[in-house]
C-alpha positions in Angstrom: -112.9 -83.2 -108.2 -112.9 -86.2 -106.3 -114.0 -88.9 -108.1 -111.1 -88.0 -111.0 -108.5 -87.5 -107.6 -109.1 -91.2 -107.2 -109.3 -92.4 -110.3 -105.3 -90.7 -110.8 -104.2 -92.5 -107.5 -105.1 -95.1 -109.0 -103.4 -94.8 -112.1 -100.2 -94.0 -110.2 -100.8 -96.9 -108.5 -101.0 -99.0 -111.5 -97.7 -97.3 -112.8 -95.8 -97.9 -109.6 -96.8 -102.1 -110.3 -96.1 -102.4 -114.2 -92.2 -99.7 -112.8 -91.8 -102.9 -110.3 -91.8 -105.7 -113.2 -90.6 -103.9 -116.0 -87.6 -103.9 -113.5 -88.1 -107.2 -111.5 -87.9 -109.2 -115.5 -84.1 -107.5 -115.9 -82.0 -110.1 -115.8 -78.8 -109.1 -114.3 -76.1 -111.0 -116.3 -77.8 -111.4 -119.9 -79.1 -106.9 -119.8 -77.3 -105.3 -116.4 -73.8 -106.5 -117.6 -73.9 -104.4 -120.9 -74.5 -101.5 -118.4 -72.2 -102.3 -115.6 -75.0 -102.5 -113.1 -74.6 -106.3 -112.5 -72.6 -106.1 -109.8 -71.2 -103.5 -107.4 -67.1 -105.6 -107.4 -67.7 -105.2 -111.5 -68.5 -101.6 -111.2 -64.8 -100.6 -112.2 -64.5 -98.2 -109.5 -64.9 -97.2 -106.9 -68.7 -96.7 -106.0 -68.5 -93.5 -104.0 -67.0 -92.2 -107.3 -70.9 -92.3 -109.6 -73.0 -92.1 -106.3 -75.5 -92.6 -108.4 -74.7 -96.2 -110.8 -74.7 -97.2 -107.4 -77.6 -96.5 -106.3 -79.2 -97.7 -109.8 -77.2 -101.3 -109.0 -78.8 -101.2 -105.6 -82.2 -100.9 -106.2 -82.1 -103.2 -108.8 -80.6 -106.0 -106.7 -83.5 -104.7 -103.9 -86.6 -105.7 -106.4 -84.9 -108.6 -107.0 -86.5 -109.1 -103.5 -90.0 -108.8 -103.9 -91.1 -111.2 -106.6 -93.5 -112.6 -103.8 -95.3 -109.3 -103.4 -95.4 -108.3 -106.2 -97.0 -110.9 -107.4 -98.9 -110.6 -105.1 -100.1 -107.3 -105.7 -100.4 -108.1 -109.2 -102.9 -111.1 -108.8 -104.7 -108.5 -106.4 -104.7 -105.8 -108.9 -105.4 -108.5 -112.0 -108.7 -109.7 -109.3 -109.9 -106.5 -108.6 -110.2 -104.5 -112.5 -111.8 -107.9 -113.3 -114.1 -107.0 -110.5 -115.3 -103.6 -110.5 -114.1 -102.8 -114.1 -111.5 -100.1 -114.7 
């Protein structure tokens, strides 16, 4: 029972890392500007009118500052997978 729970927890961590990687590679000018997610100032309305969209833009900008820690997590994950299998 414990081994299955631990495995599920590891899978959740890997899924979170993959999701963070996928958000990090989104190019602001080419991809996000099509949907109005490139900048809060170019949103077309007051951020308080669309708080969910404003939070999504804030999240996309905040993830860009996590590049170095995410790269380090990727390296650690790859090394552990190579050493211990997955």
